[in-house]
C-alpha positions in Angstrom: -31.4 3.4 39.2 -29.7 0.7 37.2 -26.1 0.7 36.2 -25.7 -0.3 32.5 -21.9 -0.6 32.7 -20.5 -4.1 33.2 -17.1 -5.2 34.4 -14.9 -8.2 33.8 -16.1 -9.6 37.2 -19.7 -9.5 35.9 -18.7 -11.9 33.1 -16.4 -14.3 35.0 -19.1 -16.8 35.9 -20.9 -16.7 32.6 -20.5 -19.4 30.0 -20.5 -18.4 26.4 -22.9 -20.0 24.0 -20.1 -22.3 22.8 -19.7 -23.8 26.2 -16.5 -22.0 27.2 -16.3 -19.9 30.4 -14.6 -16.6 30.7 -11.9 -18.2 32.9 -11.2 -20.9 30.3 -10.7 -18.2 27.7 -8.3 -16.2 29.9 -6.4 -19.4 30.8 -6.0 -20.4 27.2 -4.8 -16.9 26.3 -2.3 -16.9 29.1 -0.8 -20.2 27.9 -0.1 -18.8 24.5 3.3 -17.3 23.8 3.3 -13.5 23.4 3.6 -13.6 19.6 0.8 -16.1 19.2 -1.4 -14.3 21.7 -0.9 -11.0 19.9 -1.7 -12.6 16.5 -4.8 -14.3 17.9 -6.2 -11.1 19.5 -5.4 -9.1 16.3 -7.4 -11.6 14.3 -10.2 -11.7 16.8 -10.5 -7.9 16.6 -10.3 -8.0 12.9 -13.2 -10.4 12.7 -15.4 -7.8 14.4 -14.1 -4.7 12.7 -13.8 -4.3 8.9 -11.8 -1.1 9.3 -9.3 -2.8 11.5 -9.1 -5.8 9.2 -8.4 -3.4 6.3 -5.6 -1.7 8.2 -4.0 -5.0 9.1 -4.1 -6.2 5.5 -2.5 -3.0 4.3 0.2 -3.2 7.0 1.0 -6.9 6.1 1.1 -6.0 2.4 3.5 -3.1 3.1 5.7 -5.4 5.2 5.7 -8.1 2.6 6.6 -5.7 -0.2 9.4 -4.1 1.8 7.7 -0.8 2.6 9.1 -0.6 6.1 11.5 1.5 8.1 14.2 0.3 10.3 14.4 1.5 13.9 17.4 3.6 13.0 15.5 5.3 10.1 12.5 6.1 12.3 14.6 7.5 15.2 17.5 9.0 13.3 16.8 12.6 14.3 16.1 11.9 17.9 19.1 12.4 20.3 
């Protein structure tokens, strides 16, 4: 019986076709600041998901055009 599920450990020793190992990728991500890391991962996911990309574009457009709520507005009725 073969197990088709893979884990992170299964990939740690592998080198991607671009010559970068799993550990090098993780190390690079860890060196990024939180904001840059979040932005990078958001863009990486977007590159592989048209629906996600569309939702990000919409959110960025809303933010740019001022269609946002403050923290106080969102939680005004919560005590």
